[in-house]
N, C-alpha and C positions, 0 to 999 in steps of 0.2 A: 859574737865571736869573729875574730879576724880571719881573713882568708888563709893567712899563713898557718894559723893554729888548726883550722879545718883540714888543710892539706896534710899537715903532719900526722894528725889523728887518722885520716883515711890511709895514709901510707903505713903507719904502724899497725892499725887494727886489721887492715885487710892484707897486710904484707905485700903491698903493691911492688911491682917491678917498674920503677919510674914514678913520676908524679901525676896527679890528676891535672887535667888541662882546662883552663878557663877560656871560653870563647865569647867574645863580644861581637854582635852583629849590629853595626852602627847604621842608622837610618839617616843620619845627618853629618855632614862633613865637620861642623863645628863641634861635634862631640869627640873628635880626635884629640887626645891629650896634647898639650902644647909641647912642641919640641920633638914629637915623634915623626919619623920619616918612613915613607913606604919603602919596601925592599927594592933593590935594583933589578934583580933577576927573578923571573916567574918561578913559582914553586907550586906543587900540588898541595891542596888542602890537607890531605892525609899525612903528607910529609911535614907540614907546619905543625901538626898535632904531635907527631913523633919527635920533632925537634924540640918542642916545648917539654914534652914528657921526659926526655933523656938528657937534653943539652941545655935546659933553661933558657931556650931561645924565645924571644918575644917578636912576633911578626905582625906588622901592619901591612895590609895589602888591599888595593882596590881590585876591581874585576880584572884589569889588565895584568896584575901580578899573580893571578891564579892560572897556572899552566894547564890545569885540568878543567875544561869548560863545563863538563858534566858536574864536577864538584862545585864549581862556581855557581851553576844554576841551582843546585840542590840547596844551597844556603842563601838564595835570593839575590845574588849579585847580577844575574842576567837570566834570559830564557835559555832553554836547551837549544843547542845548535841542531840543524835539520837532521844530521846523521844519527842523533840520539832521539830526538822527538819523533822521528819516523819509525824508530825501532831498528833501523838498519845496522847500527853498531853491534847491538846484541844478537841480532839474527845472522847478518851476513859475515861480519868480521869475527865475532867471538863465539858464535854458534850456541848461545845460551838458551834460545827458545826455538820451538819447532816451526814457527812461521813469523812473518813480518808483523801480522796483526797481533799476535800474542806478545811479541817483543814490545810493540807500541803500548799495549795494555799495561805491561810492567812499568814503563816510563810514566804513563798517564797517572799511575797510582803512587808515584814517588811523593812522600810528604815534603813540602818545601814552602818557604815564604813566597809572597807574590814576586814574580820576576822583576828585577830592578828596584825593589823596595830597600835593598841593602846597598850602601855605598862603600863601606869599608868593613873589613874584618880585622880583629885583633885576636891573636892566638898567643897565649902565654901560659907558663906554669901557674897553677892556682896560687902558690905561695908568693908570687910576685906579679900578679895581674895589675896593670896600670889603670884599669877601668872596672866598673861593676859588670861582671859577666852576665850573659843571658843563659848560657848553657855550660855545664861542666861535663867533660868527656873523660871517662875512665876506661882504659884498656887493661884488662885483667883476666885472671883465670875464672873458672866456673864458680868456685866457692866464693870469691869476692863479689862476683855479680849476684850470686844468691843471697849473700848477706845484705847487699844493698836493697834488693827486692824485699827481703824480710823486714828491713827497717821501714819501708813504705807500707807494708801490709800491717805492721805492728800498730801503726797510728790510724790508718784509714780502712783496714779490712779489705774485703772484696778480693780482686784478682788484679794482677798486672798483665795487661793485654799488649804484648809486643808486636811491633809492626815492622817486618823486615822482608828482604827478598834475596839476601846473600849478594846483593849488588848495591853499590854506593852505601857502604855501611857506616862510614865515619861521617859522611856529609848529609845524606838524606835521612838515614836511620837515627844516628846519634846526635845530630844537630838540627836538621830541618824538622824532624818529628817532634822532639820536645820543645822546640822553639814555638811551633805553631799550635801544639795541643796543650802545653803545660803539664804534660805527663811524662813520667819516666819511660824510656824505651831501651830495650836490650836487643842487640843485634848479634848475629852469628859471625859477623865480619864478612869480607868480600875478597875476591881474588885480586882486585885492583890494589887495595890497601896492603895485601900480602906481597904483591909483586913489586909495588912502587914505594912502599913505606915500611916494609919489614914486619907487618903485623904477623904474629906467630900463629901457627895452625891451631894451638890450644887456647887462644885468647878470644874473649868476647869483647864487644864494644858497648859501653853503657852511656846513654845520654841523660843527664839529670838537669831538669829546669832549675835554674839558680835559686829560685824562691823555695825550693824543697831541700836545698843543701844542708842548711844548718840543722834542721829537724832530723834529717838522715844521720848526720854526724853525731848528734847528741844520743840518738837511740842506739846507734852502733857502739858508742862509747860506754853506754850503760848495759847493753844486752849482748853484744856479740861474743864476749868471752864466755858467758853462761851458755849460749847456744853452741859454741865450739866444745865446751866441756861436756855438755850432754851428748853431743854427737860422738865424741871420742871415748867416752867411758865404757 
């Protein structure tokens, strides 16, 4: 199934506000599509996602074009700067944790690729991705996220074990985690994505490893309406 078709099905079935977003984490410069140029001005990763979701923007960026260094670190472009790795940002500035040590523990447990292993990111609407993506990010309401989880459970059983902290939701939770684990991750969002990229208070962030996408779409296509009908009857 083509990415454009999968995107349309996800939008229609889940009644998404905006499009699913394809993220490619490139480990080699030679994998950048010919003719693509890096953006001129730095942008936050969460903003890149929203720009793709709502404006059909395709963004190629190296570490220097990621204005949020925490986000860049969470997707493998670099290591965390000292103010984040030490916990100081979340303890001293943002007051998110009760002590510096606990704040550092939060950072130490962020799922992410090896620092420096990623050389470029491409963020694009799924229906127009110029590369084979690694992760698909969907920002949606609770029901849409629930249906995606149901599609995974339908085929594999068990449970979906989400890993999140309400911090670095689009980068660590929805991109770093599925990229490194190969498993779906659902995040409650974060204040940074809300403040800087307009993530709504009632939206969750779902990260889907690209290799699971077609199966999820096919199951939703065949089962989601039945699930909705049963729920609403």
